[in-house]
N, C-alpha and C positions, 0 to 999 in steps of 0.2 A: 513111919519116920519120911521126912519129905526132902527132897533136892529140889532149892530154889534155883533157878535161871531168870534173869533181869535182861531184857533186849533195850538198851538205849537208857540206861539209867541217869544220864545228864550230869548235871552239876551237883555239887555237895548240899545245897538247898533242895532240890529235887529229890536226892534220897531221904534228905531227914524229913522231908515235908509229906511225899508219897510210900515209901518203901518201907520205912523203918516202922512205922505204925501198923501196915500190916505185916510185918515178919514177927511183931510182937505176938499176934495172934497164933503163931506156929510152935507149939510147945515139943514140937518131935522135929525140928529143923537138923539136918545134918551138914548141909554145904550150902554155898551161895555161890553164883559164878556170873559176875557182871560181866555183860557183852556191849561193846560200844563201838563204835567207828574211831573216836576219840580214845588213844590208850589212857590218857592222864583220867578222862571220867572212869573207865573201868578201873583202874587202879585206885583211884580215890574211893569210888563205892564199894569195894571189896574192903578198903581199910575201915571205912564208917562201920560197915556191918560186922568186922571182926572185934572193933573197939566195944561193940553192943551186945555180941553174942560169942565169947571168948570161946566156947566150946565146940563150935563149928570149923568145918574147911571153908575156905574161900578163895576163890579163884577170878582172876580177871582176863579178859580175852579182848583184843582189839580184833574187831572184824566189821566188815561192811556187807550187808546183808543182800545189796543188789550185786555184789560180786559172787557169780555162781562158784568159784573155787572157795571163797572164804564160807558161803553156806555148805558144801560140802563138807569141809572141814568140821563147822559145828555140827551137823548130823552126826559125822563118826564121833565126835568128841562127846555130844549129849546124850546118844542114843542110848549108850550102857548104863547110863544111871537110871536108876528104878525110882517109882514114885515121885516123877518131876512135876514140878508146880512151874509154868513159865508165864513171866510177866513180861506186858509190853505196855507201858504208860506213856512214851513218847508219842511223836507224831510219824515214827518210822513207818507205818502201815500207807499213811496218806503220801510218803514218796514213791508209792508205785503208782504207774499207770493201771485202768481197770484190766485192760488184756494182759498185764504182768501178774495180777493179782492170784490167777487161777495156778500159775506156774509154781508161785511163790510158796502158796498153802501146800500144794501137792508135795512139792518138796520139803517142807518145813513139817508136813504131817510124818513125813518119815521118820522124825526124831523121837516121836511120840510112842510110847507102848502103853499095854492096855492099863488103864486105871489113872494114867498122866493126864494132866490138864494144861490148857493153854488160857490165859485171862489178858484180854486185850482192850486197853482204853484209847479213847482218840481223845486228845489234848484239845479241847473247845476254849480255852482260856480267851476271854475277850478284855481283859483288864490290863491295859498298857503297863501299868507300873509293876504288876507281879511278874509279867514276861521282863521287863529291863532287870529286875532282880535276879531272876533266875538264869538269865543269859548273858547279862554282862558283869556279874560278879567277878572282879579281880581282871576283868576284859580278857579272860579264859579263852573264849571262841575265837575272838580276832588272833589272839597269840599262837592258837594251836593250828588256824589255818594257815597262817602265815610261815609258821615253824615246818608245817607239812611241805608248802611250797619250795621253801629253801631247803629241805631235805630232797624231796620227790624230782627237782629238776635241778639239782645242783647248783644253786644262785649263789656263787662267791660274793657277788657285791648288793646282795640284797639282804638285809638287816630285819629280822622278823620283830624285833624290839622296837622298832622306829615308827609305830602305828599304835593307835588306839580305836577303839570301836565306838561309832555314834550310832545309838538306835532311836529312831523315831517311830511312835506308835501311831498309826492312822487309823480313827475308827469313823464311818460315815454309814450311810443307810446299805451300801453294799459291799464295804471292804471293813475288815479286820485285820490291818498288814502291818508287819513292823519292818521298817525300811532301816536295812543295815549300810551305813557307811564306814570306811576303814579310812580315818585321817593320818596322814603323816605328823607325826610331832616332832621329826628329826629331819634334816637333809644330808645328802649323802653325796 
């Protein structure tokens, strides 16, 4: 029996296209835990998995793995789960500098018990249209960022709903970049 945890599940499209096909291979899955810095992504991932696998326990955790306190919380939360498979198909690993990776993996390794597995994939997508579809759907990313700013900094005169995300994909010999701009759609 396996307990599955996913780091950075991302948008609904990412869950449906990346994780669900893999989860269908586990005929002995007991639980699924979605862990994402964006609480709405974690909650949505857990709901989608629950819809497809009604007999399992699903959980969602909002955590920023670059925050040592959040990483410690995850260690304590996941350590007790036996037979874990932890997936990370996002670009989460690439958010770390090389000198930070040793410390991250040392701490992360403490979550694992004998027989547990971690599977890491690095997103090397070079197709601008699929990136746009993954991250711009319903402008969720933009809205989440501005909602976070509004809450975190108690910005009473700031309306998170007054912006839209404009994404431009740049692909040349040296770069494959997404340029993100937040464009005001209302004045205040």
